[in-house]
N, C-alpha and C positions, 0 to 999 in steps of 0.2 A: 239511649246508651249504646245499642247495637250499631246505629248509624255513625255515631262518634268514633267508635272502635274501628269500623270499616273505613272511615275517612282518614284515620290516623294510619292504618295499614297502607292505604293507597298513597298517602303522602311519603311514607317511609320507602315504599317500592319505587316511587318517582325519584326520590333522593338517591337511592341505590343505583337506579338505572342511569341517572345523570352522572354519577360518580364513575360508573363503569364506562360510559361513553367518553368521559374526559380522560380516563386512564388509557383507553384504547387509542384515542387521538394522540396523546403524548407519546405512547409507544410507537405508533406509526410515524410520527414526525421524527423520533429518534432513529428509527430504522431507515428513514428516507435520507438522512444526512449521510453524505458520502465523503468521509475524511480522506485526504491524500495519504500517500505512503509515508511511513516513518523513514527518515534518511539518517544515515551515519556516514561521516567523512573522517578519514585519517590521511595524514601525509607526512612525508619526511621533512621535519622542520629545518633541517640543515640544507636541503636542496635549494639551489638557486634556479628557480623557474624561468628567470629572464634569459638564461643562455640557451633554452630550447627554441628552435625556430620552425621545425617541421615535425609532422606526425605521420604515422602510417598504422597498419594493422598486421598482425602476425599472419603467416600463411594460412593457419587454421585456428579460428577463434574458439572460445569455449562453447559457443552456441552452434557450431558446426557439427554435423552428425554424419557418421558413415562415410566420411570422405568427400562429402559435398556441402556446399554452402546453403544454409536454410533461408527462408523468407525473413525469419526473425533476425538473422545476421545482417541481411541487407537493410532492414529497417533501422537496426542499431548503428550500422556504418553511416547511414545517411544522416541520422540524428546527431551522432557524434561529429561527423564532418561539419555539419552546420554550426554547431557550438564551438568547435576548435577554430574554424575559419573566422567566425564572428570575433574571436580573441585575437586574430592576427596570425595564427599559425597556417603554414602551407602544407598541403598533402605531398607526401613523397613515397612512392612505392619502392624505391631502390634502398635508400639509406636514411631513414627518418631518425630524427633525434629522439623521438618518443614513439613507443608502440602502445596502441590502445587495444586492450583485450576485454572481453565481457563474457558473462555467463548469466543465464536466467533459468528459472524453473518455476513451475506452478504445482502446488500440491493441495490436497484437501485437508482441512482442519475440522475436528469435531469437538464441540463443547457441550457439556450438560449445564444447563442454566436452571437454577432453582425457581420454582413457582413463586409468585409474590407472597403467598401465605407461608412459605417455608422459612423465610427470614426476612430481614429488612423491615420495611415499614409495618407490615402486618404481623410481625413476630410476637407482638403482645398478645395475640390470640392463642398462642401455643398452649395446649393443655386445657384451655377453657372451652373453646368452641371452634368449629371449622367455618371457613369462608365459602364463598361460592366454589363449585368444583373447578372452574377455570383458574382460580388462584393457587390451588394446592398441588398441581401436578408440575413435576420437574419436566423440562423439555430438552431435547437434543437438537442442536443446530449444527449443520455441516455447511461449510463455505470454502471457497477457494482462496488461497494465499499465494501471492506472487512475490518472488525475490529477483532483484537484478543487481549484479555486481559490475562495476566498470573499474578496470585496473589501468593505470597509466604507468608505464615502465620506461626508465632510462635505457634506451636500446643499446647503447655502447657498454654500459656497466651491467646490463641485465639485472637492474635493481628496481623494485616497485618504489615509486616516488609518490603516488596518490591513489587512494581507493575510495570509491563511493558505493555505498550499498543502500538500496531502497527496498522496503518490504511493506506490503499492505494487502488488504482484502481486495479481491478482483471480482468485479461483477460480470454477469453474463454479457452485458453490453460491451464492456472492455475486452472481454475475450473474443467478441465478434468483430472488434475493430482494433487489432493489435498494433497496427502502425500508428494510430492516433495516441493510443495509450503509452507506447514505448516512447514516442517523441515527447510527450508531456513529462514522463518520468526522467528521461535523459536530460531535458532542459532543466528541470529542478535540481538534479545532481550536479550538472556542469556549472550551474549558476554559482556553486560552492567551490569551484576549482580555483585555486589561488594564482595560477600563472598566466602571464602574457609575455610574448617575446620582446626582447629589447632590441628593436630594429635600428 
């Protein structure tokens, strides 16, 4: 009898350990997925984008600081120029049809996430008994969130005709390689730009 009880307990412990290992693997896989940023686009539906042929940048963009141009500004100008020229626009420093401005920031966001035992799947345990200590603790998670705005303005009318906004979680690797990250985000936003010049 004693051996049967001991073997039943050992089997229950093995099952609990396998369940914990599976939950940990699923959690790690979920954390490993890196979703791209969320993008939002808005534009003037009455604008005739085919009449614009040239683009340029304002003297001071939203990413310039303290009277000088930042590295982020140079990365954004390079990526935007590549996207605009691929669509057939020509760069003009003097009198462009369109002005492209941008702004970006990075901030920390903190969330409190309930432990698995607090609600959700294991909520049925509430009030009857507790799970493993790992399951019952809420945890606080802090991460970086980046936002990038690109504004395209009719230079003559000084009127915004297109706006692209991207926002998403930023990893340490992306922070260490801002040029690559900025290029990827600008490419995604500009893919949704509706205009091409009518040459």
